[in-house]
N, C-alpha and C positions, 0 to 999 in steps of 0.2 A: 295279609293272608285271606281276608274275606274277598278282596279284589281278585286275587288269584284263583280262588274257589269259583267265583262268579264267571271268570273268563273260561275256566276249564268246563264248567257246566254248560256255558253258552256254546262252546266249540263242540261238546259231545252232543248237545241237542241238534245243533246245525248238522252234524254228520248223520245222526239217526234220521232227520228229516229227508236229507239227500238220498240216503239208502232206501227210505220208504218210497221214494219217487222213482226208483228203478223200474224200468218197463221190460217186459218179456219180449224176446225176439225169436222170430222163426225164419229159417232159410228154406225156401221153396226152390228146389231145383227142377227147371222145365226144360222141354226139349228145345226152347228158344233162348235159354240162359237163366241165370239165378235171379231170384227176387228175395230181398230180405225185408221182413215185416217187423214192425214194432207195435206191440199190442197196448192199447190204452188201459190204464188202471181205472179210469172212470166208468168203464163198462165191465165190470168183473164177471158178470154171468157169461158174456160172450167171450171174454178172454179165457176164462178157465175152461169153457166148453171146447174152444178151439185148440188149446194147449193139449187137453186130454185126447182129443181126435188125432192131433199130430203124433203125440207119444204112442198111440196105438197103430200108427202107420196107415190111418184111414185113407189119406189123401194120396198115398203112393200109387202111381200108375193110373190115375184117373185122368180123364181128358178135360180140357176147357171146352165144354159142350155147346156154349151159346156165347157168340161174339158179335157185337154191333159196333161198327166203326164209329169213331167220334162219340162213344157212349161208355161201354163197359165190356169186360170179359168175365164170364161166370164159370165156376167149377164147383166140385163137391158131389156130383151125382154118382152114387156108388154103382149104378148100372153100366156106366161107361168103362168100368174096369174089364168086364167080360164081354161087352158087346162087340160083335164083329163090325169093323168100321165100314159103313157105307154112307154115301151122301143122303140117303133117305132116313137116316137115323133120327128119330124124333126127339124133342127136348122133354125128356122125362122129368117130372117134379119129384123125384124120389129122394127121401131123406130118412133119418131114423125116426122112431115112433114117438118123438117128443118135439116140442117147440120150446123157444126161449122167450122170456118176457122182453117186451121192447126196453131198450135203454137209451132213449134219446137224450142227448146232452148238449143241446143248442143253448147259446150260440157258440160254444166252445168247440164242439166236434160236428163237422159238417161235410158235405159231399165235395170236397175240393179234389182236383186231380191227384191221383196216387193214394187215395184212401182205400181201405178195405171195408166192405159192409156186408151185412147178412141179407140173403135173398128171403123171400117169404111167399106164401099164398096171398091171393088178392083180398081186398076189402070185403068182398061180398061173402066170402067164407071165413075171413079172419079180421073182423072189425077191431080186434085189439092190436092188430099189426104185430103179432108175435112172429119171431124169426125162425126160419128153417134151422134144424139141428145141425145140418152139415153144409148146405149150400152158401156160397159167398160170392162176391164179385169185387174186382178191382175197378175203381172209377178212372175213367179217362175224360169223358165229356169234351167240352170246348171253352175257348175263351170268348168272353162276352165284351161287346163294345158298351160304352156308357148308355147309349140308346137302348140297346138290346136288354142290358141289365135293368133298366128302369121299366121296360115292357114286362119282362119276366117277373120282376118284383111285384108289379101290380096284380098279377095273376096267382100269386103264392098266398097261402093261408098263414104264413109266418113273415115276421119282419126281419130283414137282414140287417146285420150290424155293418158299420163301415169297414171292419175288418174282413167280414165274409164277402161284401161287395168287391173289395180290393182283390181278394184272392180269386174270385170267379173272373175278374177282368184281366188279371196278370198271369195266373197259373192255370185257370180253367176248371171245369168240373160239371156237376149236374145239380143245380140248386133246386129244381123242381122235386127232387127226391128227399129233400130235407124234411124232417118230422114225419116221415113215412117208413123210412127203413134205418135200422141201427147201424151207424159207423162205429167200428171197434178197433181201428188201427190204421197205420199208414206205412207205405213203402219208404224205406231209408236207403235202399240200394236196389237199382235194377228197373227203374222206371222206363228206361229204354227198352227193356224186355216187353213190358206192357204195351208200349207204343207199337213195336213189331207185331204183337199178337192181335192187337185191335184193328190192324190193317190187312189181315190175311183175308183171302177169298172165302166167302161162305155160301151156302145155299139158301133157298127161300125160307128155311127154318132157322136161319142164323147159325148153322153148324159149320165150322171150318171144312173146307173140302179136303184138306190134309190134316191129319191129327195133330194136335198141340196137346202135349201130355205133361202132366206133373209127375216127374220121375220119382222124386222123394221130397218129403217135407220133414224137417228136423228142428227141434227146439235148441236154439244156441244160447239163450239167456233166459234164466228163470226170473219171475217178477220179484 
């Protein structure tokens, strides 16, 4: 009887642990296709903020207003919802009237290709590296050779683990952003959509010449 009780307790504990590890997911429908995002439980401030904005339909009809090939695509500027589309549209750093405390979780969470991270103001006005309340970017980056990885690592303020180095060389990403911007999720479906968007033509201000829109964002799984 004691053994049976122990087994049942163990199974219930294991089930509870697995349930606690469930991650929230968001489906982002864009003019280039759908992107499904899984949010990290290790960054609860960013996770909960993003979920709240999605539920409030904040991201619906916004543009990806900043796109840099082989680097990233950025969205979340509320001014792009009403703005008349012109190639001269500037990269407005508009967000809501609060910022989010940085949640760096190195070496577990880093800027590999396909992650989502929070944009922010520069160090000169934001030495705490607090995140924008609304603006985010999907990481694309590039794949690094062994030599390029060694050179890049020598210029970083952090030490890359073997797992991080392997990911940057085989998957790709932007290692120079690690420890400076909060990574809070990753794409589980639709990486090809990000690849298409990061390759669109842009003006001198990195704005796509043809609009790329977030049609709708929906929470499809709660944490």
